[in-house]
N, C-alpha and C positions, 0 to 999 in steps of 0.2 A: 823650493819645493814645485817640486811640481803644478800646472796649471789647471784651472779648471775644460773638461774637452773643447777639443777644437780639431776642426777635419784637415789632412795633410789633402794641396793639391798640386799635386804630380800634372804638366802638358808631357809627358813625356808620351812616347808609345809603347800602348802594352797589347804584349799576346796570356794565353797561360801557361803556356809556354815561360815568361819573364818574370811572370807573376811567382812560378816556385822556385825559380830559381836563385831572386835574390829579395823578394819577401817571407818565401815560407822558409828556405834550408836558413836564412840569417835568426831566424828567430826559432825557430827548430838547435840546430847550434847553440845558439848560447842558453835558451833556457824553457827547451820540448815542449813542444809545439806541433800539431795538431792543422791540419786543414780539411776544410769541408763547405761543401754549400751551405745559404745563409738559411735563416730558418724561414725566413718570408721570400716572399717571392721578389727576385733586387726590381729599378726600373728602369720602367720598360726601352729596346735598344743598350742596357750593360746587362754586364757581366760581371759577377759579383762574389770574393769568398771571402767563409768567415774561419779567425785562427784562432784557437785556444791554449792556450800557456800552460806548462806542469805549477805554475803558483799560479794560476786563478786566473793569471792575463784575459784581454780580454779584446780583437783587433776585426776589423771592417778594409774593404777593398774595394771597390769596386769600380767599373772602369768602361771606357769604349771609346771611338776612331780619338774624341777628342782630350784623352788624359784619363785621368784616373787620381779616386777622391780616398784616404786611406782616415781612419779612425780610432782608437785605440785610447785602453793604455796600461800600456806597456813597452819595448822597449823603441821607438821609429829604424826599421831595416834605416841600414849607411845611404845603402839607393833615395831614402826618401829627405835625404836632411835638406836644408837649405827651398829646403817647398814654402809655400807662399801656406799659412793657417786660416784659415776659413770658421767660423762660424755657427750655428745649426737655420741665423736666420740670415747667411752669405751667403752658401749652400742652394744651389738647385733645387726646387722646390722637393723635387718626389726624392733626390739624390738622399736629402734632410729630410725628408717623413724616411720613410726607406729604414734609416741606421736609427730612427728615434727606435719605431719598432723594435727592431731588430735590440737595441739597449734598454726601456721598456719591457720586456719578457724576459730580458736575463736579471737584473732587478727584480724581478716579481718573481722571480725562480728563487732568487740569494733574498731575498725579502719579503716573505707574502705579504703583509700585514701594512706595509705599502700601500696595498691596494686598493682600498681601504682611503684614498686620495690622492687618487691619483689626478687631480691636475698639479697637487706639492711632489706627486712625484716628476714628472711632464716639468717642468716649473725647476726643483734640481736638480735632473739628468747629469748638466757639465756638469757640477760633485763632488754626485752623489754615487758614478761610475767615473771621478778622475783616476789622475795614477797615486797619486798617494791619500788623497780626504775621502777615497772611495766608506773604506772604513772609518773615519771616525766622523761624518756626517749624517752617514746613516745609527757609529751611537747616539753623537747628538742629539736627536730627534726618539733615538729608539728608548734609550736609558732615560735623557732628560728630560723630554719632555718638549721639549723646543724655547726649555729653560724658565719654562714655571715651575716650581714650586713645590711641594702637595699638591701634588696637582697631575692626572694619571693621562697618555702618553692617546689615546682615542677624546677627548674631552679636547688635550690640543692644539695637535692635530687640527683637527675637523677647523679650529678659530683658523683657524692659516689657510686649511682649505677653501672654506665659507671666500676671504678676499681673493683670495687669488686665481678664482671661480668668472671674479669678474671681469677679468685680465685686462684690468688695471698696468700690473706691471709687463703684460709680457713681449713689448715692445723695449724694458727696458732689461728684459730677462739674464743676459749676461753678466753683467754690470749690477743688479740684487743678488744674484746667485753668490758670485764670487767672493762676496764680503762672508760668509759666511768661513770662505780658506779652506785650504786643502792639503790639510797640512796633515802628517800618518797622527799623531794626534789630539784629544779632546782637550780645545780650550775654551772652556765650559762659558767663563765670565768675556771673553772674546767674543763670542761667538752667539751669550744671548744676548750680546749688546747691535749685533748684527740680525739681530730677531724684531728689537728695539728699533729700526726701522717702519718692516715688515707691522709692523705694531698700529706705530704714529701714524704711515699710510694707513690704514686701515681702518682706521679715527675718521683723517681728514676726510679722502671717499665716501666714508660711510654722509660725510657733513654735503658733500652734495663740489666737494673739489677736484680740480682735475692736479694730478697731482706727479712731475716730471723729477727723477734721483743725479743728484752731480752736479751739483751747477759750480763753473769753475768762475769765480775773485778775481779779481784785478788785483785781492795779494797774492794770487799764486796759488791761496787754498781753495776748496771744494767745498760746498754749503749742501745741506744731506739734501735736500728737498728745496722745491719751488714749488708754489699754488696757486694754479687760478682759478676762476668762478666769474661767470658772464654777473658783472658789480657788480664786482668784489674786488680788492686791490690784490696786484700779489703777492706774496711773501715767500721770505724764505724764509724753512727752518732749520734747527740744527739739532739732531737728539740727542744725548749723554740716557747711559744705563747707568748708575752707581752702584756700585757690590757692598752686596752690605756687613754690617762690623765684623759678622762673627769672618768674614774671610779677609779683609785688611785687616788693620795699623787705629783704626775710627773705634773709637770704642762707646759711637752711639749712631742710631739708624739716622739725625740725624749729623753729627759727623762728617758721617758715609754723606750724605746726599753734596753738601757743602765743598766739600773736598772734590768728585769727581763734579761739578762746578768748575773749581772754582780752575779747571783744568783746561776749561774751556775757554772761562773769560778772560786768562790773563791767556789765552792764543790765536788759536786762528778768528774768535768771535767781538776781539779786542782790536786785533788787530781790523778788524773789513768794517770798522766804525760805529756797529750801529748800523739799526734795521735785518736783524736777522730772531724768531722769535726762539726762544733752547725748550727745547721738553725735554722733559724730566720724567726718562722714566722709574719708575718706583716697581717693575712688578718682579726684582726677583727679590724680594724684603717677604719677610710670615708674618701673621695679620697684627700681630704684637708688632710689628719692628716701624707698620707702617701707621697702626693706627697711635704713633709718635711722631709719627712728622703732622698724621692731619690734625692731632690736636697739634701740635705751636704755628705747624704751616713756615716754619722757614724759609726764609731772603736769602735764595741758590747767587743773591750778586753779579744778577743780569737782569736785567728788563727789557723787551717784557717776557714774561715765562712762563711754563706749563710744565705742572711739579704734579705725574695722576701713578694710580698704579692699577693696571687692570689683570683680567683674569680671565683665565679660557671661559669659564659657561657664559663672559660677555657683561659677569658687570664691572665694572666704574667707575673711580672716586678720582680726586683729583680738585686742587687750586689754582690759583691762578695771580702774580706780581705782575703792575707794571699796568699798561693798555695793550692788550691784547688782539690783533686784528683778525683774528679770526673767528667762525661761530665755533663750539665749542656744543661737548654734547651736556644733555641736564647732569650727567655728573660730577661734571667737573662744575666749579664751585668759585 
């Protein structure tokens, strides 16, 4: 499976002739390609070319006297094999800003519905235009409302757009966007589970916490978040999202959340030995399934725990077990 979109940094000397001979011809021979000037003015001091392949792939290359930057969701020409990879944050700002402007224009041309959520489009650009995941990730948002059942796409995307606009996760963009994966197929349960982390991060951020993803612990595992707030204790948070009973062997919503929580509590949380608050996101459940959970308030085998269900229109319901060391919204009893 290919990884999210990254630059390849070449320190070789480049000329237009070399670009044509070693990049364009390799692409054209293998895939069929056209080389043209970019849609937008390249960074000052750089020359640049845009490559469009017959199979829909796209790539960019810009260069100056210090070397070149390649970016694309296509095969990498042999002349660039072994070069270092850099994220949008690691590449020089002018190069990164130009490339992202080019790719966002490409994204909007292919999927104009994303123009209504520009921060979401920008945030997930590394997977929306990745080699293998460019179809599946967009389909997940377009046709599956980012994992919310019985919700329209516009409301679901606006829910996450509002949060991403805060910039709370900008510094962790690659880490968080990569959680969607870059598979050619839509893996709905895995992708929905990834979005649960955004939902929990949104909930915590709105309570005034600074959210830091992927905290490595002494057992060798990573915990989803560390949250900090002035005057409050630092807390570790792990997130899990049960699959509804009609999509698994569990015969009830209560059994479904118990099974999912057990996978966490008998694994990394047990090895950690405490000190982690578990958030169980039931947002994939229907109204009827959630009503069963809310009525029974089952224990999930870990304390402290927060069991909740979010709706993209802002509704939030839930309950807790144990002494949760986190300020929670009023919707969670």
